[in-house]
N, C-alpha and C positions, 0 to 999 in steps of 0.2 A: 258327799252327803254327811249330815250330822243327825244323829238320833239323840235327843235330850231325854234320857230315860232314868236319871237318878231321882229318887223320891223316897220320902219317909212319911209315915202316918202319925208317928208320935210327935207331940204328946196327945194322947187320947185323954182329954180331961175337960171339965167345964171351964169356961172363960174365967170364972171367979177363982178357980183353984189351980189353973195351969201354971207351971213353972215358966217364968218369963224367958229364962235362958233356953229352955227346951223349945218354947214357942219360936224364939228367934232363930234357933238352929234349923227348924223346919222351913222357915222363910229363906234362910241362907241356902239350903239344899234345893228345895223345890222351886224357888223363884230366882234367887240370885245365881244359882248354878246354871240355869237356862241362859241367863244373860252372859255369864262368863264363858260358857260353851260356844255361844254364838260369836262373841268377841274373838275367841281363839280361831274359829273357822272362817270368818269373813276375810281375813287377809289372804287366805288360800283360795277362797271361792271367787272373790270379786275380780282378780286379775285374769281369770280364765273364763269369765263371762257368766258366772253364777254357780248355783248348786241347790241342793234340796236340804232344808232344815225342818225336821219333824220333831215336835215336842209331844211326849206322851202326856196327855191331859187326863181328865177325869170328869165324870158326871158331877162330882163334888165341886167343880168349877162354877156350876150354875145351880146347884141344889144344896142349900145349907143342911148340914147334918149335925145333930147334937154330939158334942164332945170332939168335934173335928174342926174347931175354928182355925187352927193353924193350917191344917191340910186344905180345907176349903178355900181359905183366903189366898194361900200360896198358889193353888191350882187356878183360881180365878185370875190372879195376877199373871201367871204364865200364859193363860189363854189370851189375855189382852196383849201381852208382850208379842205373841205370835201375830196378832192382828196388826200391831204397830210395825213389826218387822216386815210384813207383807206390804203395808202401805209405803214404808220408807224405801225398801230395797227390791220390791217386786219388779220394778222397771229395770233394775240392774241384773236381772236374771236369778234372783234369789227366790226360790219356791218355798214359802213358809206355810206350814200347816200343822195341825195337831191331830192326834189320835186319842179319842176317848174310848177305851176298850171295854168299859163295864167292869164287873168284878171278875178278876182272873185268878185261877187256882195257883196262888203263890204263897210264900211265907207271910206276906203282908196280910193276907186273908186269915191266916192262923192267928196273928196278933189281934186282928179286929174281932175275931170270934172270941178269943180269950178275954177281951175287954168287957163283953156283954153290953156295950153301949150302942144304942141306936139300932134300927131295923137291919142294917147290913150285918151286924154281928149274929143275927138270928138265922141267916141263910145257911142252908145245908151245903156241904162241900160240892155236891152234884149240881148246885145252882150256878157255880162259877164256870166261866168258859176256860178251855184249855189254853195254856200259854202259847201254843203253836198258832192260834188264831191271830193274836196281835202281831206276832212275828211275820206271818203271811201278809197281813194287812200293811205292815210297814214296807215290805218289798213292793207291793202293789202301789203304794202311795208315792214311790219314787218315780213312777211313770206318769204319762199324760192323762190317764183315766181319772186321776185324782184332782186334776186341775180345777174342776168346779168348786172345790173346797179350799182353794188357796186363801190364806188369811183366816181360816176358820177351822173348826174341829170336824173330823169324821167320826161318827159314832158307830161302834159295832153292835149297839142295841138296835140299829136300823136294819131291818131285814133286807131291804133293797141294797144296802151297802154290803151286807154279808154275801148276797148273791153276786154282786159285782166282783167281790174279792175272791169268790169261789169257796166260801165257807159254808158249813152246815147251818141248819136252822135252829 
């Protein structure tokens, strides 16, 4: 299995003022990193009949947020890449799916809070889910119960998904 979990939120800036190099670096990490990870894993997975590739996604892949053009664009690209991966290699045993965890209590949320940009920065620390929840969901996603989501994202904002994974409400 491969878990594509590298990601950066920076630059948090308006499109008009964002540093092009920083914007490109976010694309390199959040989108091209997914591609490179998959390309490294496929030669190991395909000869043995397949494997599971999960990309950590985001609600930002489908919801534009002020100041997050690089993050939203890169996560939308990674979500589409997951769908393409499923379409191209699902028949070869590659289980491709994404996890959209919601806001997780990590250092990234501290950076977002410090920026003061968009409604996510206004959330209280207690509004974020614990990091153990996505970890538990990732393990669950490696099994057949997650098969209905192949090629798509599983959202931890969905209470029925939380129940299936065995997480709190």
